[in-house]
C-alpha angles and dihedrals in degrees: 000000000000091000091055091048092051092048091051092050090048090052091050090050091050091050090051089053088049092053094052098039101037113125099209134039094243090055090053092047092051091049090051091050092049090047089055091050093049091048090052091051090047092052091049090048090051088050090056093048097047100031092230113136092199090082090063090052090050090048090052092051091044090053092052091048091048090051092050092049091049091052094047093049090049091049093049091047091049093053093057095059 
């Protein structure tokens, strides 16, 4: 379980690096989308470890917010072309 937790945190750290060092906007958007997915998996994993179902609810809301942000960034990016 600890190994999985460390791997998830490493993936989140790498996606943060990708957001800040990405050369193009689509690279940064993809890193943000992946970061959202890894955070959702991490929250569900924490829910399994602690037995608290509230983490799953937070992960669900975080997923919906991530999807909305991804759509809005794509729409804003599409209007500039």
